[in-house]
C-alpha positions, 0 to 999 in steps of 0.5 A, a space after each residue: 530570493 531567500 535561501 529557502 526559495 533557492 532550494 525550492 527553485 533548484 529542486 523544481 529544475 531537477 532533471 526528471 530522468 533521475 528515476 533511480 535516485 527517486 526510487 531509492 529515496 522512495 524505498 525508505 533509504 535511511 541515508 537521505 532525508 525525505 525533506 531534502 528537495 521537497 518543494 513547497 511551490 507548485 510544480 510545472 505540470 509536465 515535470 515529474 516532481 520526484 521529491 514530492 513522490 519520494 516524500 509521500 512514499 517515505 510517509 507511506 513507509 512510516 504509515 504502514 510500518 505503524 499499521 503492521 505493529 498492531 497485529 504484531 503485538 497481539 501475543 503481548 496483548 493476549 497474554 497481558 490482558 487474558 484475551 481470548 481469540 474472539 477479542 483479538 478478532 474484535 481488535 482486528 475488526 475495529 482496526 480494519 473497519 476504520 482502515 478500509 471502509 472509511 477510505 472510499 468515503 474520504 476519497 469521495 469528500 476529498 475529490 470534491 474538496 481537496 484537503 492539502 493538509 489532511 495527511 497531517 491530520 490523519 497522521 495525528 490520529 495515528 499518533 494519538 492511537 499509538 500513544 493510547 495503545 502503549 498505555 491502554 489498560 483495558 480492552 475498550 481502550 485497546 479497541 479505541 486505539 486500534 480504531 484511531 490508527 485505522 482512521 489515520 490510515 484511511 485518511 492517508 491513502 486516498 489523498 497521498 495517492 492523489 498527490 503522487 499522481 499530481 506530482 507524476 508529470 503524466 508518468 502515473 504508473 511510475 508515481 504509483 509504483 514509487 508510492 506503493 513500494 514505500 508501503 511494502 517496505 514499511 509492512 516488511 520491516 514493521 514485524 521485525 521492529 516489533 520482534 526486536 523492540 516491542 517483544 523485549 520491552 513490552 507494550 509501553 515501547 509502542 510509544 517509541 514509534 510515535 517518533 515515526 508518526 512525528 517525522 511523517 507529520 513534519 514531512 507531510 506539512 511540506 508536502 501539503 504546502 507544495 500541494 496547496 501552492 499547486 492548487 492556488 496556481 491552478 485557480 487562475 488557469 483554465 482547468 484541463 478538460 477531463 478526457 472521457 474514456 469512450 466507454 458507456 457508464 455500464 461498461 465502466 461500472 463492469 470494468 471497475 467490478 472486474 478490477 475489484 474481483 482481481 484485487 480480491 483474488 490477488 489479496 486473498 493469495 497474498 494474505 496466505 503468504 504474509 500470514 501463514 508462509 512461515 507456519 507452512 515452512 515450519 510445519 511442512 519442512 521443519 525449518 527453524 523460525 529464523 530461517 522461515 522469517 528469512 524466506 518470508 523476506 525473500 518473498 516480500 523483497 520480490 513483492 517490493 521489486 514487482 511493485 516498482 517495475 509494474 508501474 513504469 511497464 504499464 506506462 509503456 505498454 498499457 495497464 491491461 497487458 500488465 494486469 493480464 500478464 501478471 495473471 498468466 505469468 503467476 499461475 504456473 508458479 502458484 499451481 506448482 508451489 504446493 508440491 515443491 520441495 523446500 529449495 524450489 518453494 523458496 525459488 518459486 516465491 520469487 517470481 510469484 511475488 514479483 509478478 503478482 505485485 506488478 499488477 497493483 500499480 496498473 490496477 490503481 492507474 487503470 481505475 483512475 483512468 476509467 473514472 477521471 476526476 475521481 482519483 480519491 474515490 478510486 484510490 480509497 476504494 482499492 487501497 481500502 479494499 486491498 487492506 480489507 480483503 487481506 484481513 478477510 483472507 487471513 481470517 478465512 484461511 486461518 479458520 480453514 487451516 484449523 479445520 484441515 491443514 496448512 498444506 491444504 490451505 496452500 493447495 486451495 490458494 494455488 488456484 486463486 490467481 485464476 480469478 484474475 483471468 477476468 482481466 481478459 474482459 477489461 478494456 484496453 484504453 490505449 486502443 480507445 484513445 485517438 492516435 
């Protein structure tokens, strides 16, 4: 056995109870390289392969970091090229159409023909889009660059979610939580990096972030090898039967529609925070910009923590209780928030972010359990829908704020989580399975 094989073997024998270490790496710890411990051989199906989950979570962080740069540099593009708001909206449209609507199509294709190295190709689209955006000298090129970055994201999410599930060893909620928290971390630090790098150094400095895309491509090559070897090892074995969930096709379709409605309410509300929370604090309480940004990161930190906790809790008690609990738990806080003073506003955002975010891993895994064997379609649908709903919500709320006030927007948003009461009609799959 050569040294590379020895490293692979030692990784595969890692005790699957080391959740804390896997979570720390998945959260994007700069002190640990994601390449360390990523096996390129097939994992035993009953083991949780934290190195692979950490690698795709790390790349999720880099992918969403790059995504978040696009809206972050809108002010630079608007002033440099004298764009109007309609043109800025077209950039958003090009970006979000490719990033959200293509995801289910990618999922349909990869469900039929899994592509272990498609993640590298998708990150290649992102790399080209970044370089084009850094040098774009016309509105048409800016649109093309935004569309390429969106296309890379649409390829990344369905297949990386599938790989996280394959490496979960049956702990699907935990794997989804660790995978998603990487994206949350990337979304939160992207605007900060744009503020400290792109704003002072201009449009050309966007090219510096191509290093992140290159690093992700190197990591994803290793992940692709692991997944390819896993598929090759499975070819000689009898495939595990797909277990039906004991529901009619109509009930499954209705349940998926309910999950879509819950995602709709969740992401409209989240869009209000991520896009307008700083404006709300500045306008209502007169806080400085720097303080408003700190308060925003308090909320984003709570979102990241909720994402980490939601999946493992769902593994223990079931998906429906987590989704149902997130709705009932967040409503009292969201309804009070528009009427709170500054101190209580900041305090209330912590349980709101934590509880609201806890449901998304459960939603993804429940969708995958309702449609077994269609992991790519489910992941593409809900990740794409999540992104699309966030963008649509930000646009609608912005228009509403222009015609009314930012305070009025927050009063309207406070009731949006109530749509999640539809979770009462979701099936409890644990009760349908034989003991």
